[in-house]
Phi, psi and omega in degrees: 000134179253135176225138175243124183240145174299144176288132176226169174303323185287314183272357175306324180297341178281346187313140183305148179243159177207176188278342184262166175299141000270022174076333179190153175299335180290343179255354184273125179240023185307309184281326187277325186225076182295347179282346181270157178300140180293322181252096180290157175273162178305328179291342180275350190303312181297316179294320179295319177298319179297318178295319180295317177300318178298321178295314179301315179300314180299312183294320176302320180290322183270330189233322186117197181307141187228021178178178180214151171237131176261126179252135173241121182053039176082359182249131179292122181235343181224152185220139174223146180218138181206157180187168171301144183305329180297337180267002179230076190303333182290349177301330182287346186274351184274139180303326180274358181272189359280170174291155182289144182295334182275355185256157167266137181264124176271101185281323184217139166214097199224134172236098188294330182271120180305335178294341180257005178263154177075016180256359184089001182289328176297320177296318177298316181296315178298316180300320178297316179298312182297320178296317180297315181291322175300317179298335178267000178080019178291130184284333185199159175235138177230155177202162171260104173273156180259129179288128172072010182205144175270356182285077183192136182303327180271348176102181183285144178305321183301324177304313183286320180299323177291347182248022172097355176290156175234160177281117177276312175223124185277158177203147180301332182242313186234079177290152173274119183254146183223142172232118175281132186262355181255000000 
């Protein structure tokens, strides 16, 4: 059974885990706090989770829901996070950026375990996000997909291009992709 739930402070702790840094999306502050180390140490995990929860709380207050968790058989296996670009400061650091002010930026759409990739769950998760954002009247979604590789929190550019996104600003590695929702 597949279930997709809105990301909250409470279920953030469910975010999928894996063996490499940063060990889980719940500990990753890459987009929110570019001043912090990209690879936290194990000792940073509690503090990073607290910072991430504070960020989710802030974004919920200013914008509304800002992510999704996909559960398979009751276990969190996929994670997505999005917000207005102003709430994700690292968006400005990419050569093809920054993201447009009228768009919501999809920072992550991630299934860390290869056993959960290629099952169509990313498409389900993206469709759920797009439906939710359309319902809120959001005009567009943007993301940095990675050309030729899935090694990127938001996934490969090709995934998005096959689902109606277009290249807004090209880059050899991380083009800015956009989907107009209206």
